[in-house]
N, C-alpha and C positions, 0 to 999 in steps of 0.2 A: 167417173174418172176412171182413166185407161189402166191399164194393170204396169203398161212401163212408166206412166207418171208414176203410181203407186211405187213402183221397184225403185227411182229417180227417186221421189220423197225420202223412201226408209231409210237408201241409201245418203242423203242428203245427210237427216237425222242422224242417222247411225254415226256420221262423220263429224256432222259438230256436236254428238255428247263428246266424246275425247275435248275436243278442241274448247268447248266451252269451260268442262270440268277442271281444265286445266289451269285455263285464267282464274276462274273461280274458289276453287278450291286449292290445286296443288301448288299455286306460285304462293298466294298469299302464305302456304302453311311452310313452304322453301325459305320466303325470305325470315319467320318467325325462327325455323328451325336455325338459317344462319344468325341470326340476331342472338339466339340461346348458347349458340357456339362461340362467338366474339365475348359475351357474358362470360358464356366459363374462361375463357382463356385470358380475362382480364381477371379474374376472381384468384386463377389457379397464379398469375405474375404475383397476385398480393400476398396469396398465401406463402408464399413462396417469399418475397420480402418478408414476409414477416416469423418465418422460419429463420431467418437471416439472423433478421433482430434479435429473438429471443433466443440462439447459441449467442449471440455478442451480450443480451444478459446473461446467461450464464459464465460467460468467460468475466462479467466484470463483476461477480459477486462471486468468484474464487478469488478476482482480484482484490476485494475491498477483504475478504476476508483474509488472504493473505497479510493484506495492510493491516488490519485491526490486530493479527496476531504479534504484527514483526514489533508494533507500537505499544501491544500488552508484555512482551519481552521487554523492551524498551521500560517503559515503567516499574516492571519488577524491580530492571538495575539503579530506579532510583530510590532514596532509602528516604525515608519521608523527615521533615525535621526533628521529631524527638529521636527518629535515630542515630542524627548527625557522630552524637558524644562515640557510640558503637565503631563509627567509621573510625575518627578520631582515635580510638584504643586498638584497632584494626593498626592503624600506620604507627602508629607507635612500638606497637607489638613488635611488627615486622622489623624496624628499626634496631630495637633489641636485641632482637632477633639474629642480624648479620653484624651485631659489634659497633653498632654505633651509639653517639650518642646526640642528645636533642637536648640543647640546653634551651632554646627559644624553640616558643609549638603553640602560637598564637593563634584567635580566629578572629578573622580581620569584621569589622562591625559592618563592613560594606557587602548587602550580598547585592546579586542583580540578577533580575528574570533572565534565562536562555529561552525564549523559546516557551513549551510546557513548562518548564522547568526551574528553578532558582540555581542560581551559583554561588556555593559559599568558598572564596578565598582565604583559603588558610597559608601564614607567613610560618615558613619553618625553615630552623638554623640546621645542620648534621654536622657531627668531626665524626670523623675512622679514617682509616684505610682505603683504598680503592676498589678493594673485593667485595667489600663490606657495603659499599654504597654502590656496584654493581648488582650486587646477590638483594639489594632492598627494592632499586630499578623494576629487578627483572619480578619479583614478588607483588610491588607495585602495583603494576601492568595485569597480572592476573587475578588482581579483586575484581568480586561478581559489580563492585558500583562503577559508576562511570568519573573518570576524573579527569582531568589536565594536568601536566605539568607546566608552568611559565617560569619566565625571570629568572633563570639560572646559574648562579655565578657561583662558580669554582674559584677556590683559591687555595696555595699551599699556607700550612698551620706554621704560624710561631715556636707554636713550643714547642711541636713533637716531631722527631723528624721522620718524613714517608706516613705523615699525617694528612688530610686535608679536609676545607671549610668549605660546605655549601651551603647556601641560600637559595632558597626558592620560592615560588609559590606553589601551592597546588588548590586546584579549586575542585572542588564537589560539587557534585548535580546532585538535589534533592527532589524533591516535590513537594512545592509550597503551597500556602495555605491556600486554599480553592483551584488546586490549579484540574485540568483534567484525568479522569480516570478515580476520582475519591467519592 
């Protein structure tokens, strides 16, 4: 073989080696690298979604804790059925403190469920002057228990001038038997 042919063959092999290595080695490796980059981008997107969900979970946990504490504070304001007599004594002492007379103070036998609590209506009649009645309402509002005043009827007393007679239903909410939180 002549030296020119040998040089040509050597040059052809020398040029064919990088071209063959491109198709055999570099091209498949580049394809795998591109596929790996796509997988990394996909996993990073999933990771960012997971981080957002985790952040929402923390917010939801915080909101649940706030709701739980609100429920506990409301339940703390609900007396048990055994403590209802204490609430009745408090209402009576508030009326007496404000110079009011309570001729009628009776528990209504009809209790009704009100959500997780029970509602005990009390039929109350009070006589006295307006200032005493106003003070009674202000102090009743400050009771640590949840109460509601309905069916209010105010009339002028026939017996004493300047005295008024009021009849109303005071509903006291309490924890009934089997309420949540017991």
